[in-house]
TILOGU-902742 format. One line per field, with one value per residue: residue in three letters; residue number from 1; x, y, z of N, C-alpha, C in turn. Coordinates in steps of 0.1 Angstrom, whole numbers. Example, Ala and Ser with C-alpha at 12.3 -4.5 7.8 and 13.67 -1.06 7.14 Angstrom:
% TILOGU-902742
res = (Ala/Ser)
n = (1/2)
nxx = (132/128)
nyy = (-57/-22)
nzz = (78/71)
caxx = (123/137)
cayy = (-45/-11)
cazz = (78/71)
cxx = (132/129)
cyy = (-33/0)
czz = (78/79)
//
This chain:
% TILOGU-902742
res = (Met/Ser/Lys/Val/Thr/Pro/Gln/Gln/Val/Ala/Ala/Ala/Ile/Asp/Ala/Arg/Ala/Asp/Glu/Ala/Arg/Ala/Trp/Leu/Met/Asp/Thr/Ile/Ala/Phe/Glu/Ser/Thr/Gln/Gly/Asn/Glu/Ala/Gly/Val/Gln/Glu/Tyr/Met/Lys/Asn/Leu/Leu/Asp/Asp/Ile/Gly/Met/Lys/Ala/Glu/Tyr/Arg/Pro/Ile/Ser/Asp/Glu/Ile/Phe/Ser/Asp/Pro/Glu/Tyr/Ser/His/Asn/Glu/Asn/Glu/Met/Ser/Tyr/Glu/Gly/Arg/Pro/Asn/Val/Val/Gly/Thr/Ile/Ala/Gly/Ser/Gly/Gly/Gly/Gln/Ser/Leu/Ile/Leu/Gln/Ser/His/Thr/Asp/Val/Val/Pro/Gly/Ala/Asp/Trp/Lys/Asp/Ala/Phe/Asp/Pro/Lys/Phe/Asp/Gly/Glu/Tyr/Val/Ile/Gly/Arg/Gly/Ala/Met/Asp/Ala/Lys/Gly/Gln/Val/Ile/Met/Gln/Thr/Leu/Ala/Ala/Ala/Ala/Val/Leu/Asp/Leu/Gly/Val/Glu/Leu/Arg/Gly/Ser/Ile/Glu/Gln/Gln/Val/Val/Ile/Glu/Glu/Glu/Pro/Gly/Gly/Asn/Gly/Ala/Leu/Ser/Leu/Ile/Arg/Gln/Gly/Cys/Thr/Ala/Asp/Gly/Val/Ile/Val/Gly/Glu/Gly/Ser/Ser/Leu/Asn/Val/Tyr/Pro/Ala/Asn/Arg/Gly/Ala/Ile/Trp/Phe/Arg/Ala/Arg/Thr/Phe/Gly/Thr/Pro/Met/His/Met/Gly/Arg/Arg/Phe/Glu/Gly/Gln/Asn/Ala/Ile/Glu/Lys/Met/Met/Glu/Ala/Ile/Arg/Leu/Met/Leu/Ile/Tyr/Glu/Lys/Lys/Ile/Val/Ala/Glu/Ser/Ala/Asn/Tyr/Pro/Leu/Phe/Glu/Arg/Tyr/Glu/Ala/Pro/Val/Gln/Leu/Cys/Leu/Gly/Ile/Ile/His/Ala/Asp/Gly/Trp/Pro/Ser/Met/Val/Ser/Gly/Glu/Cys/Val/Leu/Glu/Gly/Gly/Val/Gly/Phe/Leu/Pro/Asn/Lys/Ser/Met/Glu/Asp/Val/Lys/Val/Glu/Leu/Leu/Asp/Ala/Val/Met/Gln/Thr/Glu/Asp/Gln/Trp/Leu/Lys/Asp/His/Phe/Glu/Leu/Thr/Phe/Pro/Lys/Leu/His/Asn/Asp/Ser/Tyr/Glu/Ile/Pro/Gly/Asp/His/Pro/Leu/Pro/Val/Thr/Leu/Asn/Glu/Ala/Val/Leu/Asn/Tyr/Glu/Ala/Gly/Ser/Glu/Ile/Phe/Gly/Trp/Asn/Val/Ser/Cys/Asp/Ala/Arg/Leu/Tyr/Lys/Arg/Leu/Ala/Asp/Leu/Pro/Thr/Val/Val/Phe/Gly/Ala/Ala/Asp/Ile/Ser/Glu/Ala/His/Ser/Asp/His/Glu/Arg/Val/Ser/Met/Thr/Glu/Leu/Val/Asn/Gly/Ala/Lys/Gly/Leu/Ala/Leu/His/Met/Val/Asn/Trp/Cys/Gly)
n = (1/2/3/4/5/6/7/8/9/10/11/12/13/14/15/16/17/18/19/20/21/22/23/24/25/26/27/28/29/30/31/32/33/34/35/36/37/38/39/40/41/42/43/44/45/46/47/48/49/50/51/52/53/54/55/56/57/58/59/60/61/62/63/64/65/66/67/68/69/70/71/72/73/74/75/76/77/78/79/80/81/82/83/84/85/86/87/88/89/90/91/92/93/94/95/96/97/98/99/100/101/102/103/104/105/106/107/108/109/110/111/112/113/114/115/116/117/118/119/120/121/122/123/124/125/126/127/128/129/130/131/132/133/134/135/136/137/138/139/140/141/142/143/144/145/146/147/148/149/150/151/152/153/154/155/156/157/158/159/160/161/162/163/164/165/166/167/168/169/170/171/172/173/174/175/176/177/178/179/180/181/182/183/184/185/186/187/188/189/190/191/192/193/194/195/196/197/198/199/200/201/202/203/204/205/206/207/208/209/210/211/212/213/214/215/216/217/218/219/220/221/222/223/224/225/226/227/228/229/230/231/232/233/234/235/236/237/238/239/240/241/242/243/244/245/246/247/248/249/250/251/252/253/254/255/256/257/258/259/260/261/262/263/264/265/266/267/268/269/270/271/272/273/274/275/276/277/278/279/280/281/282/283/284/285/286/287/288/289/290/291/292/293/294/295/296/297/298/299/300/301/302/303/304/305/306/307/308/309/310/311/312/313/314/315/316/317/318/319/320/321/322/323/324/325/326/327/328/329/330/331/332/333/334/335/336/337/338/339/340/341/342/343/344/345/346/347/348/349/350/351/352/353/354/355/356/357/358/359/360/361/362/363/364/365/366/367/368/369/370/371/372/373/374/375/376/377/378/379/380/381/382/383/384/385/386/387/388/389/390/391/392/393/394/395/396/397/398/399/400/401/402/403/404/405/406/407/408/409/410/411/412/413/414)
nxx = (1111/1075/1046/1046/1045/1031/1043/1071/1081/1079/1098/1121/1123/1126/1152/1167/1159/1177/1201/1190/1180/1205/1211/1192/1198/1225/1218/1204/1226/1238/1234/1208/1199/1180/1205/1221/1219/1239/1254/1244/1224/1245/1249/1227/1225/1245/1237/1216/1223/1239/1222/1210/1197/1194/1207/1207/1222/1200/1203/1188/1178/1189/1166/1144/1132/1116/1094/1061/1048/1065/1079/1087/1112/1128/1155/1164/1182/1211/1206/1231/1249/1231/1215/1183/1178/1179/1166/1163/1141/1140/1112/1097/1079/1045/1030/1022/1035/1051/1060/1080/1083/1099/1114/1151/1156/1158/1141/1157/1179/1171/1164/1170/1201/1208/1201/1208/1225/1219/1199/1189/1167/1161/1135/1127/1144/1154/1159/1166/1145/1141/1115/1104/1118/1135/1130/1112/1123/1141/1122/1110/1133/1141/1121/1124/1143/1142/1123/1142/1159/1145/1139/1124/1110/1099/1071/1061/1078/1099/1104/1128/1125/1145/1141/1151/1143/1114/1108/1107/1085/1085/1100/1120/1106/1089/1107/1117/1092/1085/1109/1097/1086/1066/1042/1017/1007/1018/1032/1039/1064/1052/1045/1022/1012/1007/991/965/964/945/941/946/946/950/974/983/1001/1001/1003/995/995/986/984/990/991/1020/1026/1036/1022/1011/992/978/948/946/953/962/959/978/984/959/946/947/941/911/914/918/895/882/892/890/864/860/874/859/834/847/855/825/821/837/828/822/831/840/864/872/859/862/873/870/875/888/903/920/926/957/972/1007/1028/1031/1041/1044/1058/1078/1078/1071/1059/1047/1024/1019/1032/1027/1017/1025/1013/1019/1003/986/959/948/925/905/898/875/880/901/934/931/903/910/921/908/884/897/906/886/865/880/877/846/849/833/849/864/891/903/895/909/937/946/966/972/986/1005/1031/1046/1045/1026/1007/985/957/944/929/924/897/888/882/899/919/950/953/935/949/970/966/951/971/991/977/981/999/999/970/956/951/938/920/922/916/938/950/970/994/1017/1042/1027/1002/1015/1021/996/982/997/1006/990/987/977/978/997/1000/1019/1035/1054/1046/1038/1020/1023/1051/1068/1091/1097/1109/1117/1116/1111/1110/1088/1104/1096/1072/1079/1090/1073/1053/1075/1069/1042/1046/1064/1051/1028/1039/1052/1028/1015/1028/1030)
nyy = (673/659/659/674/656/666/648/643/674/676/657/669/695/686/673/697/710/708/724/745/757/765/786/803/808/819/842/857/863/886/922/936/962/993/1008/989/969/959/937/914/914/910/883/875/876/858/839/831/827/805/786/783/803/836/865/896/931/954/987/1014/1041/1077/1095/1087/1097/1119/1109/1105/1086/1079/1066/1085/1089/1090/1083/1084/1083/1080/1058/1048/1020/1006/983/964/930/908/881/857/830/819/819/795/807/817/811/817/842/850/867/860/877/892/906/920/936/944/953/966/954/958/951/929/907/888/890/889/864/835/814/774/750/725/725/750/778/809/841/874/888/857/856/879/895/871/845/843/850/829/806/813/810/782/773/783/767/740/736/742/721/697/702/715/728/757/780/796/831/835/853/864/884/906/924/960/978/978/980/1006/1014/1005/1013/997/978/1000/1008/986/986/1011/1009/994/968/935/910/883/875/884/875/880/879/870/864/848/821/803/805/824/855/876/902/936/951/984/1011/1046/1069/1094/1131/1152/1184/1206/1239/1261/1290/1298/1301/1309/1284/1297/1313/1300/1298/1317/1315/1290/1256/1232/1208/1199/1207/1184/1164/1167/1167/1139/1128/1128/1119/1096/1084/1089/1065/1042/1045/1042/1012/1004/1007/988/963/927/931/920/891/899/889/872/887/910/934/947/975/997/1026/1042/1053/1067/1082/1106/1142/1171/1204/1227/1230/1216/1234/1251/1262/1244/1251/1239/1208/1174/1146/1114/1091/1063/1052/1024/1006/993/980/994/1020/1048/1068/1090/1095/1088/1106/1130/1127/1118/1145/1162/1149/1157/1185/1180/1194/1213/1236/1263/1273/1250/1242/1268/1264/1240/1213/1190/1164/1140/1131/1106/1069/1056/1035/1022/1007/974/949/919/900/870/849/848/840/837/835/812/792/792/781/757/742/746/733/704/701/713/713/733/756/787/810/840/879/902/916/935/956/959/954/945/958/979/969/957/983/1001/994/976/946/913/906/885/876/854/834/815/811/834/863/872/869/891/917/909/897/871/867/836/812/784/750/731/744/764/747/734/754/762/735/740/766/757/740/752/775/759/751/773/784/767)
nzz = (764/768/779/811/845/878/895/883/885/912/920/908/921/949/945/943/967/993/987/977/1000/1015/997/1006/1030/1023/1014/1032/1050/1043/1045/1037/1038/1030/1002/1005/992/969/973/979/953/933/942/936/906/899/908/896/867/873/869/844/834/814/831/839/850/859/853/880/866/885/877/881/907/899/891/890/908/925/958/984/1010/1043/1036/1011/984/957/933/916/912/923/911/898/892/864/852/823/812/776/755/728/713/711/735/767/784/816/844/875/905/932/961/974/991/1029/1058/1087/1112/1139/1171/1175/1172/1161/1136/1110/1105/1101/1107/1108/1121/1113/1102/1099/1083/1096/1103/1092/1063/1058/1055/1041/1016/1010/1010/995/968/970/967/939/927/925/919/890/881/885/864/846/846/839/810/798/768/768/756/760/772/806/832/853/882/901/927/943/970/977/1002/1010/993/967/947/932/915/900/887/865/855/842/824/810/809/804/803/803/825/855/889/919/946/977/1015/1013/1026/1009/997/973/960/943/947/968/992/998/1008/1023/1036/1057/1070/1094/1105/1132/1146/1169/1196/1212/1244/1278/1304/1324/1311/1296/1291/1274/1252/1220/1217/1205/1205/1218/1199/1179/1194/1190/1160/1157/1173/1154/1127/1137/1140/1111/1102/1111/1094/1071/1071/1074/1049/1037/1042/1035/1009/976/976/999/1017/1044/1063/1090/1094/1072/1062/1076/1099/1111/1137/1139/1148/1171/1175/1193/1195/1222/1257/1290/1304/1288/1264/1236/1204/1175/1167/1152/1133/1123/1104/1091/1060/1056/1025/1006/973/963/967/957/961/958/967/991/1004/1001/1017/1041/1050/1046/1069/1091/1085/1094/1120/1145/1157/1149/1152/1143/1119/1104/1109/1104/1088/1058/1043/1019/1019/1013/1020/995/983/961/964/941/922/907/890/910/891/877/847/857/888/889/875/886/913/909/904/923/943/941/958/982/997/1013/1001/988/970/975/986/998/1028/1028/1014/983/961/938/930/914/886/879/883/867/848/836/840/843/876/906/940/960/979/1001/1037/1066/1066/1091/1102/1086/1094/1120/1155/1151/1125/1100/1080/1068/1057/1043/1035/1015/1000/991/977/956/938/933/918/899/886/875/859/838/828/824/808/784)
caxx = (1100/1065/1038/1052/1035/1031/1054/1080/1081/1080/1111/1133/1125/1131/1165/1177/1158/1191/1209/1179/1180/1220/1212/1186/1215/1232/1212/1198/1237/1238/1222/1202/1186/1184/1210/1230/1217/1248/1262/1228/1221/1254/1249/1212/1228/1254/1227/1208/1236/1242/1210/1209/1191/1204/1206/1214/1216/1190/1203/1171/1183/1181/1158/1129/1132/1107/1081/1048/1049/1078/1078/1098/1116/1139/1167/1164/1202/1213/1207/1244/1256/1220/1203/1176/1184/1166/1172/1154/1141/1134/1101/1103/1073/1031/1026/1022/1048/1053/1068/1083/1091/1103/1125/1157/1158/1147/1139/1169/1174/1168/1172/1172/1213/1214/1191/1216/1230/1209/1199/1182/1164/1152/1122/1124/1152/1153/1168/1154/1143/1137/1100/1100/1109/1141/1119/1098/1130/1148/1114/1112/1144/1143/1110/1131/1159/1134/1120/1151/1161/1135/1144/1110/1109/1085/1066/1056/1088/1097/1113/1125/1127/1148/1141/1152/1135/1101/1101/1103/1072/1083/1106/1123/1094/1087/1117/1112/1074/1091/1114/1086/1085/1052/1038/1008/1008/1029/1034/1047/1066/1053/1041/1009/1009/1007/974/969/960/942/938/956/943/960/980/987/1003/994/1013/987/997/983/992/984/1000/1028/1028/1035/1008/999/982/973/932/944/958/952/969/983/980/942/934/952/932/901/911/923/885/872/896/886/850/863/878/847/831/855/851/816/817/844/823/818/836/841/877/881/849/863/881/862/879/903/908/920/934/962/978/1017/1037/1028/1052/1051/1066/1075/1083/1061/1048/1046/1018/1022/1026/1025/1018/1023/1009/1014/997/984/950/943/921/901/898/861/883/909/937/924/887/908/927/897/877/901/905/867/862/883/864/830/845/825/863/870/904/911/901/920/949/951/974/971/998/1010/1044/1054/1040/1011/1005/970/950/944/924/918/888/889/881/906/930/958/949/923/952/980/957/953/991/995/966/984/1012/991/955/947/954/928/917/909/919/948/947/981/999/1030/1042/1017/997/1020/1021/981/977/1006/1008/974/988/974/989/990/1010/1022/1047/1052/1051/1025/1029/1029/1067/1073/1095/1096/1127/1118/1114/1115/1106/1091/1114/1084/1062/1086/1095/1057/1054/1079/1066/1033/1052/1071/1039/1022/1049/1052/1009/1011/1035/1026)
cayy = (665/662/661/672/655/669/639/647/684/676/653/677/703/679/675/707/715/711/732/761/761/773/798/812/815/828/855/860/866/901/931/942/973/1002/1013/980/959/955/925/903/915/901/871/866/876/847/823/828/827/798/776/786/818/848/871/909/942/965/998/1023/1061/1086/1107/1081/1109/1130/1099/1112/1073/1072/1066/1093/1087/1100/1079/1086/1082/1075/1044/1046/1009/997/979/953/920/899/864/850/819/823/809/795/812/812/808/827/849/853/878/861/887/900/913/914/945/939/961/967/941/963/952/914/909/873/891/883/854/828/792/760/743/714/731/768/788/819/853/891/885/846/850/888/882/864/833/839/852/814/798/815/809/765/767/781/758/729/740/738/707/688/703/716/739/765/786/818/834/835/869/867/900/906/941/966/991/974/982/1016/1014/993/1021/992/975/1008/1012/984/988/1025/1005/986/952/933/895/879/877/889/867/892/867/876/853/845/809/793/813/830/866/883/914/938/965/999/1023/1058/1075/1109/1137/1163/1197/1215/1252/1270/1302/1293/1312/1303/1278/1307/1323/1289/1296/1331/1307/1277/1247/1228/1197/1200/1210/1176/1156/1169/1159/1126/1125/1128/1105/1078/1082/1080/1051/1036/1048/1033/998/1000/1007/978/951/920/936/908/885/904/886/866/896/915/951/949/988/1008/1043/1041/1064/1059/1088/1120/1149/1189/1215/1235/1227/1212/1242/1262/1261/1240/1259/1230/1192/1169/1136/1106/1075/1057/1041/1009/1009/985/987/1003/1039/1052/1075/1108/1094/1087/1121/1141/1121/1127/1158/1167/1145/1167/1195/1181/1202/1229/1246/1270/1277/1241/1245/1271/1262/1227/1208/1176/1164/1128/1132/1096/1059/1058/1026/1018/987/967/941/914/890/859/839/850/822/833/828/800/782/789/777/743/739/745/723/693/697/721/714/743/767/792/822/853/892/903/934/944/961/955/959/941/970/987/958/962/998/1012/981/964/927/904/901/882/877/843/829/804/817/841/879/877/867/902/926/902/892/860/863/824/803/766/750/723/751/769/733/730/767/762/729/749/772/756/732/766/780/746/748/787/791/761)
cazz = (775/765/790/826/854/891/904/876/887/921/922/903/930/959/943/949/983/1004/977/978/1019/1010/987/1014/1039/1019/1008/1044/1055/1034/1057/1021/1042/1015/1002/1010/988/960/976/973/938/928/946/922/895/896/910/882/859/873/874/834/833/810/840/838/858/852/866/880/869/892/872/890/918/900/887/901/915/934/968/993/1021/1045/1034/995/979/943/927/912/921/929/904/900/887/857/846/815/801/764/751/712/706/710/744/771/794/832/856/889/908/946/961/981/1002/1039/1069/1102/1122/1147/1186/1167/1173/1156/1121/1095/1113/1093/1115/1102/1131/1111/1096/1098/1085/1106/1098/1093/1052/1056/1045/1036/1007/1003/1010/983/954/962/962/925/918/927/905/874/883/884/846/835/852/834/802/797/764/766/741/767/784/817/836/871/885/916/930/956/973/980/1014/1011/986/955/933/925/903/893/875/856/846/835/815/797/811/802/804/801/837/868/900/932/955/994/1028/1014/1037/997/991/957/964/928/950/980/1001/994/1019/1022/1046/1060/1078/1097/1117/1141/1148/1180/1197/1221/1252/1291/1309/1335/1303/1289/1286/1263/1240/1215/1223/1189/1211/1218/1189/1173/1199/1179/1145/1159/1174/1139/1119/1141/1136/1094/1102/1114/1077/1057/1077/1074/1034/1029/1047/1024/997/963/979/1013/1028/1059/1071/1096/1100/1061/1058/1090/1099/1121/1143/1143/1152/1175/1184/1194/1199/1237/1268/1298/1308/1275/1252/1223/1188/1165/1169/1139/1140/1110/1101/1077/1059/1045/1020/994/957/965/967/948/968/956/976/1007/1003/1003/1026/1054/1053/1053/1078/1101/1084/1103/1134/1148/1163/1135/1150/1139/1104/1097/1113/1099/1075/1058/1032/1015/1017/1018/1011/983/973/959/962/930/922/895/891/914/884/861/844/864/897/888/872/897/924/906/900/939/949/939/965/995/1002/1018/990/983/964/982/987/1006/1035/1029/1000/983/947/927/928/903/876/873/883/853/834/834/839/854/890/920/949/964/987/1013/1052/1067/1069/1103/1106/1084/1100/1134/1157/1145/1118/1098/1069/1068/1041/1035/1028/1012/990/983/970/945/934/926/909/888/877/869/851/825/824/814/792/775)
cxx = (1088/1057/1047/1046/1041/1040/1068/1089/1084/1100/1128/1132/1129/1148/1174/1174/1171/1195/1203/1180/1195/1214/1201/1192/1219/1230/1211/1211/1245/1227/1218/1196/1189/1197/1230/1228/1228/1247/1251/1224/1228/1253/1237/1214/1231/1245/1222/1210/1236/1233/1206/1196/1200/1203/1215/1212/1206/1190/1188/1185/1177/1168/1141/1126/1119/1096/1072/1041/1057/1072/1090/1100/1127/1153/1169/1186/1198/1213/1218/1247/1242/1208/1200/1184/1175/1170/1154/1153/1132/1125/1105/1091/1056/1030/1025/1035/1041/1058/1070/1087/1089/1113/1135/1163/1151/1147/1152/1164/1174/1174/1173/1193/1220/1206/1196/1230/1223/1207/1191/1180/1159/1139/1121/1139/1149/1164/1159/1158/1137/1123/1101/1116/1123/1143/1115/1106/1141/1136/1109/1122/1150/1132/1113/1139/1154/1129/1132/1163/1157/1140/1134/1111/1098/1082/1066/1073/1088/1110/1114/1131/1132/1157/1145/1142/1117/1097/1096/1093/1072/1092/1115/1116/1090/1094/1119/1100/1078/1100/1111/1086/1074/1054/1024/1003/1019/1026/1044/1047/1063/1042/1028/1002/1004/993/977/958/957/940/942/947/951/964/980/987/1000/1003/1002/995/989/990/982/992/1001/1029/1027/1022/1005/992/978/955/935/949/949/965/967/979/968/941/933/946/915/900/914/902/878/878/894/873/852/866/867/838/834/853/842/811/828/837/818/822/842/860/879/869/851/873/866/866/889/905/909/926/943/969/994/1029/1033/1039/1046/1060/1068/1083/1072/1053/1047/1035/1018/1018/1021/1026/1015/1018/1009/1013/997/970/950/931/918/900/883/866/898/915/934/910/896/912/917/887/880/902/892/860/865/879/850/833/838/839/866/884/912/906/904/934/955/958/974/977/1002/1018/1051/1047/1028/1005/988/968/945/935/918/908/893/893/890/918/942/960/942/936/968/977/957/966/994/989/976/995/1004/981/947/944/939/931/911/921/929/947/958/981/1017/1031/1038/1010/1000/1016/1005/978/984/1013/1000/983/987/985/983/997/1004/1032/1043/1055/1034/1033/1029/1042/1075/1079/1101/1107/1124/1112/1118/1105/1101/1099/1104/1075/1072/1087/1084/1056/1063/1079/1056/1037/1054/1058/1030/1032/1051/1034/1010/1020/1035/1043)
cyy = (673/669/663/667/664/664/641/662/684/667/662/692/698/677/682/713/718/726/749/763/770/786/809/821/824/844/861/869/879/910/943/953/983/1008/1003/971/954/942/911/903/906/886/867/869/862/836/820/827/811/784/774/792/828/860/884/917/947/976/1005/1038/1070/1097/1101/1088/1115/1121/1105/1100/1068/1074/1072/1091/1093/1095/1075/1090/1080/1065/1039/1032/1000/994/969/943/910/887/863/837/819/814/804/801/807/806/822/832/854/861/868/874/890/905/908/926/941/955/955/957/949/955/932/914/897/875/883/876/840/813/786/757/730/715/742/774/804/829/862/887/869/844/865/900/878/849/833/841/839/808/797/812/791/766/767/768/744/731/734/726/699/692/707/727/746/773/799/819/836/844/869/878/902/920/944/977/984/979/996/1026/1009/1003/1011/982/988/1012/1007/984/999/1021/997/971/949/917/894/879/879/878/872/881/877/866/855/828/798/794/816/842/877/898/919/949/975/1005/1036/1063/1090/1117/1149/1169/1202/1226/1256/1285/1299/1304/1300/1296/1283/1311/1312/1295/1312/1323/1296/1267/1236/1210/1190/1202/1194/1163/1153/1162/1143/1121/1124/1118/1092/1073/1081/1068/1039/1036/1042/1016/995/995/998/963/944/924/922/903/891/902/883/875/908/927/948/960/991/1022/1042/1047/1061/1067/1103/1128/1161/1194/1218/1228/1223/1222/1258/1257/1252/1244/1253/1215/1186/1150/1128/1095/1070/1055/1033/1014/1001/990/994/1018/1037/1058/1083/1104/1096/1105/1130/1139/1123/1138/1163/1159/1149/1180/1194/1190/1217/1242/1251/1276/1265/1240/1256/1270/1249/1221/1194/1176/1149/1128/1120/1083/1064/1043/1022/1004/983/953/933/900/874/846/840/837/820/830/816/789/779/782/762/735/733/738/707/691/706/726/723/756/774/804/833/867/896/917/936/948/957/958/952/950/976/978/962/978/1006/1002/978/953/926/901/895/876/860/835/822/816/826/856/884/880/881/905/922/901/882/856/847/823/787/763/743/734/760/757/735/741/763/747/733/760/771/746/744/771/768/750/766/789/782/751)
czz = (766/779/804/839/868/899/898/884/904/927/915/913/943/953/944/960/992/998/980/993/1020/1004/997/1022/1040/1021/1022/1051/1052/1041/1047/1026/1027/1019/1003/1004/972/961/976/961/932/930/939/913/891/900/897/870/860/872/857/829/826/819/836/848/851/860/865/875/883/892/878/898/917/892/899/910/922/946/976/1002/1028/1044/1015/995/965/942/919/918/925/924/902/892/877/852/839/810/790/760/734/711/707/725/755/782/805/835/868/894/926/949/979/997/1014/1049/1079/1106/1137/1163/1183/1166/1159/1136/1112/1098/1111/1102/1106/1113/1126/1102/1088/1097/1091/1103/1090/1071/1049/1045/1038/1030/1002/999/997/968/955/961/947/917/918/919/894/875/878/870/844/834/841/816/793/782/763/754/750/773/798/819/851/876/899/920/942/959/978/992/1016/1003/971/943/927/907/900/884/865/848/835/819/807/800/809/801/801/814/845/886/909/941/970/1000/1023/1021/1020/997/980/962/953/934/963/980/995/1005/1015/1034/1050/1070/1082/1110/1119/1145/1160/1183/1212/1230/1264/1294/1318/1325/1294/1284/1274/1251/1235/1214/1211/1194/1215/1204/1173/1180/1191/1168/1146/1164/1160/1130/1125/1136/1120/1097/1103/1101/1068/1059/1072/1061/1029/1036/1036/1011/988/975/991/1021/1042/1065/1080/1095/1084/1057/1075/1087/1110/1127/1147/1150/1156/1178/1185/1196/1216/1243/1278/1302/1302/1268/1240/1212/1177/1173/1154/1143/1124/1112/1085/1076/1048/1039/1007/984/954/964/961/963/970/966/988/1013/1009/1014/1042/1058/1053/1063/1091/1100/1089/1119/1134/1156/1147/1137/1143/1122/1099/1103/1112/1090/1068/1044/1034/1014/1015/1011/1005/977/970/956/947/931/908/892/902/906/871/859/854/876/898/885/882/912/924/907/919/950/946/952/983/993/1002/1012/987/975/969/983/1000/1012/1039/1016/997/966/937/925/913/890/869/872/866/843/828/828/846/866/899/926/957/965/996/1028/1050/1070/1079/1109/1095/1092/1117/1140/1157/1138/1108/1085/1068/1053/1035/1029/1016/991/981/975/955/930/927/914/897/877/870/863/836/819/815/808/783/765)
//
């Protein structure tokens, strides 16, 4: 086939739209929380084979635990039997290559009893992972199927990566990057309301500890209360939050956000007894930041903020560590050919699509930061649906996104 028109792409996508909805509902039915991804990964490998891609498992080595970029979490387990899946459409040569990436792992259903019993109400597919991110996986698969159905001979290669462990911090993507994946562009599937995001804010989780002198409440004024010391630390952390918000105002691509960064106080607990002065208090939270700061900047600045206290006990009995999630920020210019050409393709089907930065973090930063690959985020539905007890994706939006993505694949790869 020579030149492919937007109308031809739309017709090819529409011909498989009902089939794609069934694929999505099939994948949602897998309760693919961390450690339980094998079933949905097998389904995706078979599906990619069925549409005409060359699909394979990409095992993850347990050696990744020692990688400095590995995101540690409470549920760490062996990767034996928990592979990534990669499908390819080989190019004939001379064109630009492209990676399509998204994840099948999901957060637990929690109190949502029907989370893994997908429903379709005539417009929305509802269920855990509908938006985050099985809907994006299926959108990418639908786009690839349409390109293959059209009989287009691409000059550049397409690689679709279906990864695990995005939710704990991106360990599936990290494995593929360490195995040497490369391309002229990467599109990471997350809910963007069909906007194109060439930049993400970063996020790092912290753990703060304060230490006191435990004793009976009747002698409270003779001791040091770890909870009260943490209250002073929190006061200073919230002053720091105002500082980083001010320093991030009007940063390019993030101008529309009133407060694109934040400091979140997530979990706090202390030892002791109601009638006892607490000897230790632990606070866990996170800091969001833009590409004007590095993770190392945030680590140093947060500690420095607490050290501004006049309380010498707090200075001497305060500990700050960063043992869990550490998602760096990333950016490529908004006028880079990758976001520009993707947005141009999407505008054929979604008039409101724009290019701007995303105040959320995801796997995208790994491809840019670790492999220096031009990377954008693109997908159906809004991030507000993620992890909710009504998570859903509009099939109209998913189908329109697949049309834009397929047209871009043809134009980008040649």
